[in-house]
SEKE-654595 format. One line per 2 residues: number of its first residue (from 1); their letters; for each residue x, y, z of N, C-alpha, C. Coordinates in steps of 0.001 Angstrom, whole numbers, m for minus. Layout:
<sites>
NUM) A) X,Y,Z,X,Y,Z,X,Y,Z ~ ...
</sites>
This chain:
<sites>
1) MA) 19936,79498,m641,20260,78034,m484,19162,77091,m747 ~ 19107,76103,m1307,18014,75091,m1600,17730,74672,m622
3) RH) 16387,74265,m487,15978,73495,897,16473,71906,589 ~ 16837,71352,1671,17233,69840,1749,16158,69015,1623
5) TR) 15808,68259,876,14659,67166,921,14948,65716,1102 ~ 14423,64784,1249,14601,63426,1567,15156,62931,558
7) SN) 16138,62070,493,16690,61628,m711,15908,60209,m1032 ~ 15896,59701,m2234,15187,58527,m2526,16101,57427,m2866
9) DW) 17362,57719,m2217,18532,56482,m2424,18223,55633,m1204 ~ 17912,54390,m1408,17467,53743,m200,18818,52845,366
11) GF) 19778,53446,205,21005,52928,775,21958,52411,m318 ~ 23319,52050,474,24304,51696,m544,23904,50143,m898
13) PR) 24096,49575,m1962,24942,50013,m2930,24002,50690,m4320 ~ 22526,50989,m3890,21706,51156,m5016,21397,52550,m5083
15) WR) 21871,53468,m5955,21732,54894,m6056,20605,55270,m7117 ~ 19512,55808,m6771,18628,56089,m7462,18068,55166,m8461
17) GY) 17830,54144,m7904,16810,52877,m8161,15880,52855,m7961 ~ 14880,52262,m8765,13718,51719,m8593,12494,52849,m8501
19) SG) 13103,53919,m9513,12311,55084,m9960,11500,56018,m9180 ~ 11995,56522,m8035,11191,57188,m6899,10620,56653,m6241
21) GR) 10498,55637,m5848,9704,54760,m5216,9167,55207,m3499 ~ 8624,56489,m3560,7628,56617,m2580,6500,56882,m2640
23) EA) 5870,56575,m3664,4475,56396,m3868,4067,55080,m3245 ~ 2744,55285,m2564,1784,54178,m1924,1534,53072,m3113
25) KP) 1757,51829,m2733,1296,51124,m3760,m444,50676,m3561 ~ m967,50602,m4449,m2193,50444,m4406,m2600,48925,m3636
27) IR) m3560,48801,m2957,m4080,47707,m2671,m5360,47060,m2860 ~ m5648,45990,m3316,m6980,45620,m3756,m7424,45126,m2701
29) MC) m8823,45443,m2312,m9412,45118,m682,m10117,44054,m1258 ~ m10548,43012,m151,m11529,42007,m133,m12975,42610,m527
31) DR) m13402,42008,m1822,m14712,42380,m2247,m15924,41947,m1553 ~ m15658,41418,m390,m17057,41159,502,m17191,42284,1462
33) AG) m18325,42610,1164,m19027,43670,2012,m18433,43754,3539 ~ m18124,44726,3677,m17550,45174,5173,m16254,44770,5451
35) CD) m15516,43958,4943,m14328,43168,5116,m13184,44625,4494 ~ m12158,44670,5582,m11399,45549,5446,m9786,45131,5196
37) QP) m9843,43691,5056,m8371,42883,4482,m8061,42993,3136 ~ m6743,42870,2809,m6494,42764,1423,m6890,41541,560
39) GN) m7410,41687,m512,m8198,40565,m1423,m7102,40129,m2113 ~ m6542,39218,m1521,m5291,38248,m2409,m5577,37178,m3324
41) CP) m7030,36886,m2726,m7271,35338,m3570,m8390,35579,m4478 ~ m8069,35445,m5826,m9378,35298,m7109,m9936,34202,m6893
43) AP) m10986,34589,m7084,m12494,33468,m7313,m13365,33913,m8322 ~ m13632,32783,m9335,m14285,33075,m10432,m15982,33577,m9835
45) KS) m16318,34621,m10689,m17936,35076,m10277,m18803,33799,m10579 ~ m18325,33353,m11735,m19603,32267,m12223,m18663,31162,m13187
47) PN) m19204,30073,m13338,m18341,29214,m14128,m18104,29523,m15683 ~ m16851,29158,m16227,m16317,29580,m17458,m16299,31200,m17788
49) TP) m15907,31630,m16913,m15919,33238,m17316,m14727,33931,m16700 ~ m14043,34974,m17272,m12957,35464,m17113,m13048,36336,m15664
51) DR) m14167,36659,m15054,m14537,37879,m14433,m14092,36998,m12973 ~ m13588,37827,m11987,m13173,37125,m10649,m13690,38275,m9459
53) WY) m13956,37675,m8284,m13932,38071,m6956,m12491,38216,m6671 ~ m12103,39070,m5801,m10711,39089,m4939,m11334,39170,m3388
55) FC) m10835,38010,m2606,m11237,37941,m1480,m10142,37834,m561 ~ m10337,38153,704,m9123,37585,1587,m9272,36260,1830
57) PV) m8415,35525,2534,m8230,34076,2481,m9438,33669,3392 ~ m10094,34330,4464,m10929,33781,5052,m12348,33823,4254
59) HA) m12464,34576,3471,m13548,34676,2639,m13776,33817,1319 ~ m12469,33779,1056,m12129,32780,m115,m12178,31582,259
61) AE) m12022,31312,1561,m12356,29905,2001,m14105,29706,2225 ~ m14561,30749,2627,m16322,30375,2555,m16762,30328,1361
63) YN) m16339,31234,307,m16827,31033,m964,m16582,29643,m1586 ~ m15543,29072,m1440,m14846,27735,m1779,m15493,26856,m1547
65) AG) m16331,27055,m275,m17200,25724,477,m18039,25636,m339 ~ m18888,26536,m929,m20383,26450,m1435,m19888,26145,m3015
67) WN) m18683,25984,m3440,m18568,26108,m5004,m18280,24615,m5503 ~ m19341,24452,m6364,m19286,22838,m7052,m18668,22649,m8397
69) YF) m17278,22711,m8519,m16751,22658,m9666,m17220,22158,m11100 ~ m17933,20882,m10445,m18431,19818,m11767,m19868,20079,m11766
71) EG) m20121,21097,m11331,m21805,21453,m11398,m22402,21366,m13074 ~ m23407,20750,m13230,m23968,20616,m14891,m23214,19878,m15572
73) LD) m22227,18912,m14975,m21472,18224,m16076,m21785,16783,m15812 ~ m22051,15708,m16885,m22244,14648,m16227,m21061,13892,m15754
75) KE) m21227,12660,m15477,m20308,11958,m15107,m18925,11779,m15826 ~ m19215,11796,m17408,m18175,11471,m18006,m17345,13017,m18353
77) EA) m18069,13942,m18544,m17528,15036,m18842,m16599,15797,m17505 ~ m17252,15142,m16334,m16386,15580,m15081,m15226,14689,m14842
79) AA) m15317,13408,m15473,m14095,12778,m15287,m13053,13283,m16454 ~ m13373,13414,m17266,m12646,14155,m18534,m11900,15331,m18265
81) RE) m12737,16463,m17311,m12173,17829,m16585,m11205,17405,m15659 ~ m11675,16317,m14918,m10408,16134,m13826,m9276,15629,m14401
83) RA) m9560,14646,m15466,m8066,14101,m16111,m7223,15298,m16759 ~ m8110,16577,m17504,m7278,17287,m17843,m6505,18203,m16850
85) ES) m7168,18341,m16017,m6686,19241,m14790,m5228,18587,m13956 ~ m5476,16904,m13913,m4532,16300,m13130,m3417,16376,m14158
87) TE) m3422,16467,m15495,m2314,16388,m16339,m1532,17532,m16180 ~ m2144,18543,m16066,m1913,20214,m16088,m1035,20417,m14692
89) SS) m1561,19902,m13691,m911,20164,m12204,m258,18603,m11905 ~ 301,17917,m12393,805,16630,m12056,2160,17230,m11549
91) GY) 2838,18198,m11682,4096,18552,m10785,3750,18836,m9507 ~ 2566,19150,m9128,2430,19368,m7865,1970,18267,m6925
93) RQ) 2094,17188,m7729,1977,15726,m6912,3122,15064,m6262 ~ 4370,15968,m6861,6005,15423,m6168,5778,15998,m5097
95) AS) 5104,16778,m4421,5198,17531,m3275,4206,16833,m2200 ~ 3596,15975,m2715,2664,15129,m1627,3554,14461,m498
97) WA) 4745,14111,m952,5343,13233,m88,5848,14035,1430 ~ 5602,15293,1234,6086,16181,2370,4829,16116,3141
99) EW) 3654,15965,2888,2424,15904,3718,2501,17585,4713 ~ 2412,18429,3811,2191,19819,4519,1389,20213,5804
101) GG) 124,19394,5736,m526,19407,6972,m1077,18065,7378 ~ m2337,18240,8097,m2845,16717,8440,m4004,16304,7490
103) SG) m4509,15132,7950,m5384,14290,6828,m6301,15511,6438 ~ m7010,15328,5598,m8315,16116,5160,m7899,17444,4556
105) DG) m6484,17267,4135,m6149,18829,3366,m5849,18390,2038 ~ m6204,17346,1745,m5755,17138,41,m4669,15789,144
107) TR) m4477,15436,1199,m3418,14618,1151,m4070,13111,1099 ~ m5405,12972,1247,m5831,11894,1052,m6170,11758,m464
109) SR) m6393,9883,m898,m6676,9957,m2055,m8207,10064,m2241 ~ m8786,9960,m3418,m10375,9754,m3373,m10651,8814,m2760
111) DE) m9786,7381,m3082,m10699,6248,m2632,m10484,6101,m813 ~ m9550,6975,m301,m9463,6910,1318,m10623,7846,1526
113) MR) m10987,8737,687,m12184,9490,1246,m13340,8723,1411 ~ m13542,7822,183,m14702,7196,m50,m14873,6022,1254
115) AL) m13758,5250,1406,m13621,4393,2520,m13984,5247,3805 ~ m13468,6520,4165,m13886,7138,5255,m15583,7228,5381
117) EV) m15822,7478,3925,m17576,7607,4049,m17929,6567,4421 ~ m17531,5339,3749,m18123,4034,4370,m18292,4001,5670
119) LE) m17082,4200,6241,m17252,4053,8229,m17884,5099,8696 ~ m18060,6035,8094,m18841,7109,8591,m17967,8201,9594
121) LD) m16461,8224,9120,m15906,9165,9795,m15487,10442,8814 ~ m15042,11373,9641,m14584,12682,8907,m13192,12466,8508
123) SD) m13114,13300,7591,m12091,13501,6504,m10303,13416,7375 ~ m10626,13763,8483,m9553,13978,9206,m9123,13173,10394
125) AD) m9718,11849,10272,m9826,10815,11138,m8411,10271,11095 ~ m7683,10012,12311,m6607,9102,12255,m6814,7725,12307
127) FD) m5775,6753,12306,m5841,5349,11902,m6684,4671,12957 ~ m6311,5263,14479,m7031,4407,15490,m8253,4466,15354
129) AV) m9040,5623,15016,m10232,5884,14678,m11083,5017,13974 ~ m10164,4938,12542,m10307,3946,11570,m10860,2505,12051
131) RK) m9813,2030,12903,m9650,867,13407,m11012,520,14432 ~ m11100,1733,15064,m12250,1401,16016,m13618,1239,15484
133) AW) m14038,2196,14476,m14948,2501,13794,m15278,1082,12909 ~ m14227,364,12375,m14445,m652,11407,m14964,m1641,12331
135) RT) m13985,m2149,13579,m14487,m2834,14618,m15769,m3000,14965 ~ m16028,m1982,15498,m17586,m1580,16062,m18656,m1974,14921
137) RA) m18456,m1501,13635,m19501,m1674,12795,m19166,m3085,12174 ~ m18364,m3549,12088,m17892,m4878,11349,m18567,m6051,12396
139) KL) m18598,m5819,13768,m19309,m6904,14735,m20711,m6902,14378 ~ m21354,m5700,14117,m22882,m5665,13995,m23265,m6768,12732
141) VH) m22705,m6756,11728,m22934,m7345,10517,m21890,m8319,9808 ~ m21040,m8942,10968,m20345,m10284,10531,m21081,m11286,10093
143) PD) m20687,m12193,9294,m21515,m13264,8697,m21679,m14564,9800 ~ m20463,m14250,10980,m20781,m15583,11921,m21827,m14795,12975
145) VR) m22114,m13554,12904,m23204,m13112,13856,m24435,m13051,13155 ~ m24767,m12829,11775,m25803,m12861,11110,m25754,m13652,10100
147) PG) m25783,m15084,10162,m25845,m15945,9262,m26957,m16090,8237 ~ m26695,m16465,6901,m27715,m16230,5853,m28111,m14933,5766
149) DA) m27758,m13702,6176,m28133,m12398,5589,m27350,m11887,4800 ~ m27710,m11780,3337,m27179,m11419,2354,m26551,m10009,2395
151) EA) m27830,m9086,3120,m27486,m7505,3028,m26219,m7602,4304 ~ m26345,m8067,5260,m25285,m8011,6274,m24034,m8453,5778
153) AT) m23855,m9412,4802,m22617,m9912,4152,m22140,m8863,3030 ~ m23087,m8212,2468,m22658,m7345,1443,m21969,m6113,2467
155) EF) m22777,m5641,3312,m22089,m4547,4102,m20809,m4886,4785 ~ m20594,m5941,5418,m19453,m6616,5757,m18316,m6218,4901
157) QR) m18796,m6792,3729,m17838,m6935,2389,m17173,m5492,2407 ~ m18498,m4308,2182,m17698,m3061,2109,m17091,m2497,3253
159) LQ) m17338,m2847,4333,m16808,m2239,5574,m15174,m2934,5363 ~ m15039,m4309,5396,m13591,m5036,4831,m12904,m4046,3743
161) LA) m13398,m3941,2808,m12943,m3265,1369,m11981,m1635,2000 ~ m13170,m1059,2809,m12973,68,3286,m11575,135,4283
163) YE) m11618,m671,5266,m10564,m661,5823,m9243,m990,5176 ~ m9216,m1974,4076,m8368,m2366,3697,m7531,m1119,2612
165) VL) m8393,m509,2256,m7750,731,1621,m7024,2017,2458 ~ m7882,1990,3602,m7153,2637,4634,m5857,2326,5421
167) RA) m6112,984,5547,m4393,304,6241,m3503,348,5102 ~ m4029,110,4026,m2680,126,2898,m2199,1681,2605
169) AE) m2882,2620,2834,m2669,4074,2926,m1893,4464,4163 ~ m2343,3765,5358,m1539,4068,6562,129,3439,6764
171) ER) 28,2037,5965,1206,1412,5563,2204,2303,5067 ~ 1607,2696,3910,2566,3857,2870,3094,4880,3819
173) RS) 2187,5453,4381,2493,6648,5280,3702,6257,6176 ~ 3397,5409,6894,4417,5002,7989,5584,4306,7302
175) WK) 5775,3781,6146,6757,3222,5367,7633,4657,4919 ~ 6956,5839,4518,7670,6627,4348,8659,7518,5484
177) GY) 8253,6976,6522,8720,7811,7577,7998,8591,8709 ~ 6587,8978,8309,5649,9252,9238,4306,8826,9403
179) SS) 4001,8975,10381,2386,8455,10454,1517,9498,10938 ~ m39,9015,10498,m834,10038,11276,m944,10219,12932
181) GA) m570,9278,13399,m731,9193,15067,741,9817,15541 ~ 1575,10096,14824,2826,11174,15485,2674,12576,15265
</sites>
């Protein structure tokens, strides 16, 4: 009598499918020394080469934090590369209305990020922090407080413009039905 072995049928209605699937699947491990997590995130080893590292999400984030995609390019070349990349990935922009995460995760525009830098705030600052920082700094350089000071007037205009950019962005968010304070 033949010895009964385990069947490769994985249940009804699939009989003898998926070609004997009891073999273990190879898993690529993280390329970071000492890490025992699966390496699912490819990262370029150097600019403009097909060679890739494969990191776990934690080490991929660490690696990408120090990566400057526009290194070695002048301003025009960087702008051209950004335009080319944005035309290829413009389909992802349609998902921006969902705001999958909080501020600072790519949901803020470049103008908003510059405005936050002018106000010396972090990228995840909410609008209450923006308003407070703007009022505090604007009081110091307001033309009524420092009349005749051209430098203070220029700084006040920068602060005012930054606040207007962030206020308009906050109005757009609240008009869409969600705000950063909620």
